[in-house]
GUMIZA-448510 format. One record per residue (C-alpha): residue number from 1; residue in three letters; x, y, z. Coordinates in nm, 3 decimals, always signed. Layout:
<atoms>
nr | rest | u | v | w
NUM | Ala | X | Y | Z
...
</atoms>
This chain:
<atoms>
nr | rest | u | v | w
1 | Met | -24.298 | -0.073 | +0.858
2 | Arg | -24.399 | +0.296 | +0.846
3 | His | -24.482 | +0.438 | +1.189
4 | Pro | -24.726 | +0.730 | +1.212
5 | Ile | -24.622 | +1.068 | +1.347
6 | Ala | -24.833 | +0.990 | +1.651
7 | Ile | -24.559 | +0.755 | +1.771
8 | Gly | -24.316 | +1.047 | +1.789
9 | Ile | -24.575 | +1.262 | +1.968
10 | Leu | -24.655 | +0.999 | +2.229
11 | Phe | -24.291 | +0.914 | +2.281
12 | Gly | -24.184 | +1.277 | +2.327
13 | Ile | -24.462 | +1.343 | +2.578
14 | Thr | -24.386 | +1.023 | +2.772
15 | Val | -24.018 | +1.109 | +2.806
16 | Leu | -24.095 | +1.467 | +2.907
17 | Val | -24.319 | +1.347 | +3.191
18 | Ala | -24.048 | +1.102 | +3.298
19 | Ala | -23.794 | +1.386 | +3.304
20 | Cys | -24.025 | +1.589 | +3.530
21 | Gln | -24.062 | +1.294 | +3.766
22 | Gln | -23.688 | +1.247 | +3.780
23 | Lys | -23.641 | +1.608 | +3.888
24 | Thr | -23.917 | +1.635 | +4.148
25 | Gly | -23.947 | +1.287 | +4.296
26 | Lys | -24.260 | +1.071 | +4.319
27 | Thr | -24.582 | +1.216 | +4.182
28 | Thr | -24.941 | +1.106 | +4.152
29 | Glu | -25.118 | +1.098 | +3.817
30 | Asn | -25.316 | +1.413 | +3.908
31 | Gln | -24.998 | +1.593 | +4.006
32 | Gln | -24.837 | +1.498 | +3.674
33 | Asp | -25.117 | +1.673 | +3.490
34 | Ser | -25.078 | +2.000 | +3.680
35 | Met | -24.707 | +2.010 | +3.755
36 | Lys | -24.477 | +2.237 | +3.550
37 | Val | -24.105 | +2.212 | +3.614
38 | Ser | -23.888 | +2.511 | +3.524
39 | Tyr | -23.534 | +2.450 | +3.405
40 | Glu | -23.256 | +2.705 | +3.380
41 | Lys | -23.172 | +2.844 | +3.038
42 | Gly | -22.874 | +2.656 | +2.902
43 | Ser | -22.997 | +2.325 | +3.040
44 | Phe | -23.124 | +2.035 | +2.833
45 | Gly | -23.460 | +2.044 | +3.011
46 | Tyr | -23.507 | +2.409 | +2.913
47 | Asp | -23.444 | +2.331 | +2.546
48 | Leu | -23.669 | +2.025 | +2.557
49 | Asp | -23.954 | +2.231 | +2.704
50 | Phe | -23.899 | +2.506 | +2.446
51 | Leu | -23.889 | +2.274 | +2.145
52 | Asn | -24.198 | +2.084 | +2.260
53 | Lys | -24.394 | +2.407 | +2.217
54 | Tyr | -24.326 | +2.396 | +1.842
55 | Asp | -24.295 | +2.028 | +1.758
56 | Ser | -24.359 | +1.681 | +1.894
57 | Val | -23.987 | +1.615 | +1.910
58 | Ile | -23.839 | +1.270 | +1.956
59 | Leu | -23.609 | +1.206 | +2.250
60 | Leu | -23.350 | +0.929 | +2.242
61 | Gln | -23.157 | +0.818 | +2.549
62 | Asn | -22.878 | +0.575 | +2.629
63 | Glu | -22.908 | +0.297 | +2.882
64 | Ser | -22.786 | +0.518 | +3.169
65 | Gly | -23.072 | +0.760 | +3.100
66 | Leu | -22.836 | +1.057 | +3.142
67 | Gly | -22.725 | +1.070 | +2.780
68 | Gln | -23.013 | +1.213 | +2.574
69 | Ile | -23.065 | +1.378 | +2.235
70 | Ile | -23.356 | +1.565 | +2.076
71 | Val | -23.448 | +1.489 | +1.714
72 | Ser | -23.707 | +1.667 | +1.498
73 | Ala | -23.859 | +1.544 | +1.172
74 | Lys | -24.057 | +1.866 | +1.137
75 | Tyr | -23.743 | +2.078 | +1.146
76 | Gln | -23.556 | +1.908 | +0.861
77 | Ala | -23.447 | +1.596 | +1.052
78 | Lys | -23.224 | +1.796 | +1.287
79 | Val | -23.059 | +1.670 | +1.600
80 | Phe | -23.131 | +1.986 | +1.796
81 | Thr | -22.921 | +1.923 | +2.105
82 | Ser | -22.790 | +1.667 | +2.353
83 | Thr | -22.688 | +1.626 | +2.716
84 | Ala | -22.461 | +1.394 | +2.912
85 | Asn | -22.632 | +1.459 | +3.246
86 | Gly | -23.009 | +1.438 | +3.205
87 | Ala | -23.265 | +1.718 | +3.198
88 | Glu | -23.070 | +1.942 | +3.436
89 | Gly | -22.747 | +1.888 | +3.245
90 | Lys | -22.580 | +2.127 | +3.004
91 | Ser | -22.743 | +2.151 | +2.660
92 | Phe | -22.466 | +2.113 | +2.403
93 | Gly | -22.640 | +2.223 | +2.083
94 | Trp | -22.717 | +2.580 | +1.977
95 | Val | -23.090 | +2.655 | +1.954
96 | Asn | -23.189 | +2.986 | +1.793
97 | Tyr | -23.496 | +3.061 | +2.005
98 | Lys | -23.588 | +3.382 | +1.826
99 | Ala | -23.621 | +3.209 | +1.487
100 | Phe | -23.923 | +2.997 | +1.581
101 | Asp | -24.170 | +3.285 | +1.601
102 | Ala | -24.011 | +3.495 | +1.327
103 | Glu | -24.147 | +3.535 | +0.976
104 | Ile | -24.003 | +3.297 | +0.718
105 | Asp | -23.674 | +3.435 | +0.589
106 | Pro | -23.637 | +3.412 | +0.209
107 | His | -23.267 | +3.324 | +0.237
108 | Met | -23.225 | +3.087 | +0.531
109 | Asn | -23.413 | +3.002 | +0.850
110 | Ala | -23.156 | +2.933 | +1.118
111 | Tyr | -23.338 | +2.731 | +1.383
112 | Gly | -23.007 | +2.596 | +1.506
113 | Gly | -22.924 | +2.232 | +1.557
114 | Glu | -22.634 | +2.034 | +1.698
115 | Asp | -22.633 | +1.833 | +1.377
116 | Arg | -22.824 | +1.944 | +1.069
117 | Leu | -22.807 | +1.812 | +0.716
118 | Trp | -22.751 | +2.045 | +0.424
119 | Leu | -22.666 | +1.991 | +0.062
120 | Gly | -22.382 | +2.135 | -0.146
121 | Pro | -22.245 | +2.290 | -0.346
122 | Glu | -22.344 | +2.626 | -0.203
123 | Gly | -22.165 | +2.824 | -0.475
124 | Gly | -22.000 | +2.763 | -0.811
125 | Pro | -22.140 | +2.672 | -1.154
126 | Phe | -22.350 | +2.388 | -1.005
127 | Ser | -22.475 | +2.571 | -0.695
128 | Leu | -22.804 | +2.463 | -0.538
129 | Tyr | -22.855 | +2.804 | -0.374
130 | Phe | -22.862 | +3.041 | -0.675
131 | Lys | -23.088 | +3.048 | -0.978
132 | Lys | -22.936 | +3.018 | -1.322
133 | Asp | -22.739 | +3.323 | -1.442
134 | Thr | -22.798 | +3.526 | -1.125
135 | Glu | -22.511 | +3.703 | -0.951
136 | Met | -22.378 | +3.515 | -0.649
137 | Val | -22.455 | +3.774 | -0.384
138 | Phe | -22.659 | +3.751 | -0.065
139 | Glu | -22.972 | +3.904 | -0.218
140 | Asn | -22.996 | +3.610 | -0.462
141 | Trp | -22.897 | +3.335 | -0.217
142 | Lys | -23.175 | +3.097 | -0.111
143 | Thr | -23.148 | +2.772 | +0.081
144 | Pro | -23.346 | +2.485 | -0.077
145 | Ala | -23.673 | +2.438 | +0.112
146 | Ala | -23.613 | +2.068 | +0.177
147 | Ile | -23.325 | +2.156 | +0.409
148 | Asp | -23.461 | +2.489 | +0.533
149 | Thr | -23.836 | +2.501 | +0.602
150 | Glu | -24.009 | +2.181 | +0.489
151 | Ala | -24.086 | +1.893 | +0.725
152 | Trp | -23.943 | +1.548 | +0.664
153 | Asp | -24.135 | +1.222 | +0.678
154 | Leu | -24.092 | +1.016 | +0.994
155 | Val | -24.041 | +0.657 | +0.881
156 | Ala | -23.970 | +0.485 | +1.214
157 | Ala | -23.874 | +0.576 | +1.571
158 | Asp | -23.803 | +0.410 | +1.902
159 | Ser | -23.604 | +0.509 | +2.211
160 | Lys | -23.267 | +0.450 | +2.041
161 | Glu | -23.306 | +0.536 | +1.673
162 | Val | -23.502 | +0.757 | +1.433
163 | Asn | -23.537 | +0.713 | +1.055
164 | Met | -23.655 | +1.006 | +0.839
165 | Glu | -23.669 | +1.083 | +0.467
166 | Lys | -23.744 | +1.360 | +0.218
167 | Arg | -23.810 | +1.380 | -0.159
168 | Ser | -23.729 | +1.699 | -0.348
169 | Val | -23.645 | +1.832 | -0.694
170 | Ile | -23.378 | +2.102 | -0.683
171 | Thr | -23.261 | +2.285 | -0.995
172 | Asn | -22.896 | +2.387 | -0.986
173 | Tyr | -22.722 | +2.696 | -1.123
174 | Lys | -22.658 | +2.525 | -1.456
175 | Gly | -23.030 | +2.461 | -1.491
176 | Thr | -23.019 | +2.087 | -1.423
177 | Pro | -23.316 | +1.953 | -1.222
178 | Leu | -23.194 | +1.703 | -0.960
179 | Asp | -23.459 | +1.455 | -0.844
180 | Ile | -23.337 | +1.374 | -0.494
181 | Lys | -23.432 | +1.140 | -0.214
182 | Leu | -23.270 | +1.204 | +0.124
183 | Gln | -23.266 | +0.952 | +0.407
184 | Arg | -23.135 | +1.013 | +0.755
185 | Lys | -23.091 | +0.767 | +1.039
186 | Val | -23.002 | +0.904 | +1.383
187 | Arg | -22.896 | +0.660 | +1.656
188 | Ile | -22.779 | +0.723 | +2.012
189 | Leu | -22.466 | +0.529 | +2.109
190 | Glu | -22.382 | +0.329 | +2.419
191 | Asn | -22.042 | +0.352 | +2.589
192 | Ala | -21.916 | +0.027 | +2.438
193 | Glu | -21.986 | +0.163 | +2.089
194 | Val | -21.814 | +0.492 | +2.171
195 | Glu | -21.505 | +0.308 | +2.294
196 | Lys | -21.494 | +0.095 | +1.981
197 | Glu | -21.549 | +0.380 | +1.735
198 | Leu | -21.289 | +0.611 | +1.892
199 | Gly | -21.045 | +0.350 | +2.019
200 | Ile | -21.062 | +0.477 | +2.379
201 | Ser | -21.157 | +0.355 | +2.725
202 | Leu | -21.421 | +0.537 | +2.929
203 | Ser | -21.385 | +0.542 | +3.306
204 | Pro | -21.661 | +0.591 | +3.566
205 | Gly | -21.525 | +0.943 | +3.621
206 | Leu | -21.658 | +1.059 | +3.285
207 | Lys | -22.008 | +1.138 | +3.167
208 | Ser | -22.078 | +1.123 | +2.797
209 | Val | -22.338 | +1.131 | +2.523
210 | Ala | -22.285 | +1.033 | +2.161
211 | Phe | -22.488 | +0.979 | +1.848
212 | Thr | -22.426 | +0.883 | +1.490
213 | Thr | -22.607 | +0.996 | +1.176
214 | Gln | -22.624 | +0.796 | +0.856
215 | Asn | -22.705 | +1.033 | +0.572
216 | Thr | -22.797 | +0.900 | +0.228
217 | Ile | -22.872 | +1.076 | -0.100
218 | Ser | -23.026 | +0.890 | -0.394
219 | Asn | -23.077 | +0.984 | -0.756
220 | Val | -23.444 | +0.900 | -0.813
221 | Gly | -23.464 | +1.075 | -1.150
222 | Ser | -23.411 | +0.944 | -1.501
223 | Ala | -23.075 | +1.112 | -1.579
224 | Ala | -22.729 | +1.057 | -1.436
225 | Trp | -22.555 | +1.325 | -1.228
226 | Thr | -22.221 | +1.396 | -1.394
227 | Lys | -21.948 | +1.658 | -1.415
228 | Glu | -22.141 | +1.807 | -1.704
229 | Thr | -22.484 | +1.826 | -1.536
230 | Gly | -22.352 | +1.893 | -1.189
231 | Ala | -22.393 | +1.679 | -0.880
232 | Pro | -22.488 | +1.750 | -0.517
233 | Cys | -22.310 | +1.645 | -0.199
234 | Leu | -22.416 | +1.581 | +0.160
235 | Trp | -22.313 | +1.832 | +0.424
236 | Asn | -22.333 | +1.784 | +0.804
237 | Leu | -22.311 | +2.102 | +1.012
238 | Asp | -22.284 | +2.091 | +1.392
239 | Met | -22.383 | +2.411 | +1.573
240 | Phe | -22.255 | +2.450 | +1.930
241 | Asn | -22.260 | +2.720 | +2.198
242 | Pro | -21.938 | +2.925 | +2.203
243 | Ser | -21.742 | +3.064 | +2.498
244 | Asp | -21.430 | +3.273 | +2.552
245 | Ser | -21.249 | +2.955 | +2.658
246 | Thr | -21.351 | +2.722 | +2.373
247 | Val | -21.100 | +2.618 | +2.106
248 | Ile | -21.173 | +2.415 | +1.792
249 | Leu | -20.920 | +2.137 | +1.727
250 | Ile | -20.863 | +1.999 | +1.377
251 | Pro | -20.578 | +1.753 | +1.328
252 | Tyr | -20.421 | +1.754 | +0.982
253 | Gln | -20.187 | +1.553 | +0.763
254 | Glu | -19.847 | +1.720 | +0.791
255 | Asn | -19.691 | +1.546 | +0.491
256 | Ala | -19.957 | +1.652 | +0.236
257 | Ser | -19.887 | +1.913 | -0.031
258 | Gly | -20.041 | +2.259 | -0.046
259 | Lys | -20.156 | +2.486 | +0.234
260 | Val | -20.301 | +2.333 | +0.546
261 | Ala | -20.634 | +2.517 | +0.530
262 | Thr | -20.833 | +2.768 | +0.329
263 | Thr | -20.890 | +3.052 | +0.574
264 | Asp | -21.048 | +3.331 | +0.369
265 | Tyr | -21.407 | +3.217 | +0.312
266 | Phe | -21.537 | +3.537 | +0.473
267 | Gly | -21.217 | +3.738 | +0.463
268 | Glu | -20.886 | +3.620 | +0.603
269 | Ile | -20.904 | +3.493 | +0.961
270 | Pro | -20.681 | +3.711 | +1.183
271 | Thr | -20.354 | +3.544 | +1.277
272 | Asp | -20.426 | +3.580 | +1.649
273 | Arg | -20.730 | +3.353 | +1.613
274 | Ile | -20.572 | +3.053 | +1.440
275 | Val | -20.258 | +2.853 | +1.521
276 | Tyr | -20.093 | +2.548 | +1.359
277 | Lys | -19.898 | +2.343 | +1.607
278 | Gln | -19.807 | +1.976 | +1.658
279 | Gly | -20.017 | +1.871 | +1.359
280 | Val | -20.330 | +2.037 | +1.501
281 | Leu | -20.510 | +2.350 | +1.385
282 | Phe | -20.629 | +2.555 | +1.685
283 | Phe | -20.916 | +2.797 | +1.609
284 | Lys | -21.086 | +3.025 | +1.862
285 | Ala | -21.459 | +2.949 | +1.905
286 | Asp | -21.578 | +3.248 | +2.104
287 | Gly | -21.856 | +3.369 | +1.872
288 | Lys | -21.694 | +3.713 | +1.850
289 | Ser | -21.526 | +3.718 | +1.508
290 | Arg | -21.684 | +3.577 | +1.192
291 | Gly | -21.453 | +3.339 | +1.009
292 | Lys | -21.460 | +3.008 | +0.827
293 | Leu | -21.187 | +2.765 | +0.728
294 | Gly | -21.166 | +2.437 | +0.543
295 | Leu | -20.932 | +2.144 | +0.485
296 | Thr | -20.919 | +1.921 | +0.179
297 | Ala | -20.964 | +1.546 | +0.204
298 | Gln | -20.587 | +1.514 | +0.153
299 | Arg | -20.513 | +1.739 | +0.453
300 | Ala | -20.796 | +1.641 | +0.689
301 | Lys | -20.820 | +1.344 | +0.919
302 | Gln | -21.137 | +1.159 | +1.020
303 | Ile | -21.188 | +1.349 | +1.345
304 | Ala | -21.215 | +1.707 | +1.464
305 | Gly | -21.338 | +1.856 | +1.787
306 | Ser | -21.334 | +2.133 | +2.044
307 | Tyr | -21.250 | +2.181 | +2.408
308 | Asp | -21.387 | +2.434 | +2.656
309 | Leu | -21.110 | +2.510 | +2.902
310 | Glu | -21.353 | +2.650 | +3.160
311 | Ser | -21.636 | +2.395 | +3.158
312 | Gly | -21.412 | +2.101 | +3.072
313 | Val | -21.641 | +1.976 | +2.794
314 | Leu | -21.464 | +1.784 | +2.517
315 | Thr | -21.653 | +1.751 | +2.188
316 | Ile | -21.548 | +1.515 | +1.910
317 | Thr | -21.683 | +1.468 | +1.559
318 | Lys | -21.596 | +1.171 | +1.341
319 | Tyr | -21.699 | +1.133 | +0.978
320 | Ser | -21.653 | +0.956 | +0.647
321 | Leu | -21.349 | +1.073 | +0.449
322 | Asp | -21.214 | +0.949 | +0.114
323 | Pro | -20.914 | +1.136 | -0.034
324 | Ser | -20.952 | +0.942 | -0.359
325 | Lys | -21.290 | +1.102 | -0.434
326 | Thr | -21.393 | +1.443 | -0.573
327 | Tyr | -21.502 | +1.712 | -0.325
328 | Leu | -21.694 | +2.020 | -0.441
329 | Asn | -21.596 | +2.385 | -0.408
330 | Gln | -21.858 | +2.567 | -0.197
331 | Glu | -21.738 | +2.923 | -0.262
332 | Trp | -21.967 | +3.185 | -0.417
333 | Thr | -21.779 | +3.208 | -0.745
334 | Thr | -21.787 | +3.049 | -1.089
335 | Lys | -21.421 | +3.132 | -1.153
336 | Lys | -21.267 | +2.847 | -0.953
337 | Asp | -21.250 | +2.475 | -1.027
338 | Pro | -21.586 | +2.341 | -0.901
339 | Phe | -21.437 | +1.997 | -0.837
340 | Val | -21.166 | +2.102 | -0.591
341 | Gly | -21.312 | +2.168 | -0.248
342 | Asp | -21.289 | +2.101 | +0.124
343 | Ala | -21.401 | +1.793 | +0.316
344 | Val | -21.393 | +1.944 | +0.666
345 | Asn | -21.486 | +2.296 | +0.774
346 | Ala | -21.507 | +2.502 | +1.091
347 | Tyr | -21.692 | +2.831 | +1.144
348 | Asn | -21.686 | +3.086 | +1.424
349 | Asp | -21.976 | +3.328 | +1.426
350 | Gly | -21.935 | +3.698 | +1.488
351 | Pro | -22.088 | +4.040 | +1.422
352 | Leu | -22.165 | +4.138 | +1.062
353 | Ala | -22.067 | +4.469 | +0.906
354 | Asp | -22.402 | +4.621 | +1.009
355 | Gly | -22.353 | +4.510 | +1.370
356 | Gly | -22.613 | +4.233 | +1.356
357 | Gln | -22.539 | +3.872 | +1.436
358 | Met | -22.723 | +3.545 | +1.380
359 | Gly | -22.574 | +3.365 | +1.679
360 | Pro | -22.337 | +3.351 | +1.849
361 | Phe | -22.243 | +2.988 | +1.778
362 | Tyr | -21.962 | +2.789 | +1.624
363 | Glu | -21.970 | +2.500 | +1.380
364 | Ile | -21.774 | +2.189 | +1.294
365 | Glu | -21.871 | +2.051 | +0.953
366 | Ser | -21.804 | +1.753 | +0.730
367 | Val | -21.888 | +1.708 | +0.363
368 | Ser | -21.933 | +1.401 | +0.144
369 | Pro | -21.770 | +1.356 | -0.195
370 | Ala | -21.971 | +1.464 | -0.499
371 | Ala | -22.267 | +1.234 | -0.561
372 | Phe | -22.198 | +1.137 | -0.922
373 | Leu | -22.489 | +0.893 | -0.935
374 | Lys | -22.676 | +0.711 | -1.204
375 | Pro | -23.053 | +0.670 | -1.166
376 | Asn | -23.138 | +0.459 | -0.858
377 | Glu | -22.784 | +0.484 | -0.717
378 | Ser | -22.709 | +0.620 | -0.369
379 | Leu | -22.424 | +0.771 | -0.168
380 | Thr | -22.400 | +0.758 | +0.213
381 | His | -22.207 | +0.987 | +0.447
382 | Gln | -22.150 | +0.898 | +0.814
383 | His | -22.112 | +1.169 | +1.077
384 | Ala | -22.100 | +1.118 | +1.455
385 | Val | -22.083 | +1.354 | +1.754
386 | Tyr | -21.942 | +1.273 | +2.100
387 | His | -21.936 | +1.484 | +2.419
388 | Phe | -21.733 | +1.407 | +2.733
389 | Met | -21.723 | +1.582 | +3.070
390 | Gly | -21.589 | +1.502 | +3.414
391 | Asp | -21.245 | +1.446 | +3.567
392 | Lys | -21.000 | +1.673 | +3.381
393 | Lys | -20.712 | +1.426 | +3.412
394 | Glu | -20.921 | +1.170 | +3.230
395 | Ile | -21.034 | +1.427 | +2.971
396 | Asn | -20.667 | +1.513 | +2.921
397 | Gln | -20.597 | +1.147 | +2.853
398 | Leu | -20.869 | +1.139 | +2.588
399 | Ile | -20.724 | +1.448 | +2.421
400 | Lys | -20.378 | +1.285 | +2.421
401 | Ser | -20.520 | +0.970 | +2.268
402 | Leu | -20.725 | +1.143 | +1.999
403 | Phe | -20.514 | +1.450 | +1.912
404 | Gln | -20.166 | +1.373 | +2.051
405 | Ile | -20.172 | +1.698 | +2.247
406 | Glu | -20.265 | +1.792 | +2.605
407 | Ile | -20.495 | +2.043 | +2.771
408 | Asn | -20.198 | +2.268 | +2.845
409 | Asp | -20.121 | +2.285 | +2.471
410 | Ile | -20.473 | +2.419 | +2.417
411 | Arg | -20.443 | +2.663 | +2.707
412 | Thr | -20.117 | +2.809 | +2.573
413 | Ala | -20.188 | +2.787 | +2.199
414 | Phe | -20.262 | +3.158 | +2.158
415 | Lys | -20.000 | +3.288 | +2.397
416 | Asn | -19.682 | +3.435 | +2.251
</atoms>
């Protein structure tokens, strides 16, 4: 059953009022109308108030009420941010406040988003971001509108789950029009589901929030997507707030052939910012030096994450991964094999050559295999995000369970 947008509007307003009541105590109906609660920047309540100025966002919450996430159909089905501690709690996602009142950028409009869906390949002979026969340079790069500026259709929403979809025709660099239908289901998870999915036990000393996204691409045209025509792929990008004490953690297969990671997407990452140790890639996420890396499906594992040594926040991502399938090269070149690419990426933002900077933020990303689909066929990519905070001994136990390392290994990773 298709629910009207009004459901999302009413739901968002209802939850916002409830959040205000939670913060200030009992209120009368007249007081609710006139009361305005101010939250500190960096808190979930601040971001919820800000985003409600631009969209009737949808708020999902777990049964404790402390774990909450903000979803927007208007802004390309993004999960903007989340919290594990209610409106006053830390906001985990990066929101680019200045972008909302800015003029539309012809290349990309970076509104932010703790989990946003993009499409690949970005570069190569089947790129979705460059017109046919144009040089692959920034001046010619343009993000498809369906994942940049256009609103998605809200199909259904309740307090636990949101379903959204989008139809679009995108012509790739080869000149092939791709008739695409995108579907995205976002669902907040309860603790029992988190424990099952990650194989862990959560104690009362931990606060957490988690959500999963089910991302589906369908070929709704009349021609098959092949290695000759080119094919798209699904691409989940998670944008988080950096700090001087945050380190990205990417476990990798030690017995696979070839280099562990591609580290020169935007120039080689300096050796003092990346370490390989105990089967884990450690990558500084301070937002001070621009660099991107990627691991193939043969090298990657199904989880990645980050840990902030100061705040004690542990972030985990888990995603679909199939080493038997073809992954696409995203690089801005037609001189490399387009069918050999990475399945997992990480990005640390930093100043550009001209001194400007989009963020700062950092990203953990996962990519689906190439969608070689016949008409009416579909491909689905799962991507989930988990945040944990609380007792550091218990966080350390989670890190040991998930990465086979300890907090001290993270603390000393970049020390000689």
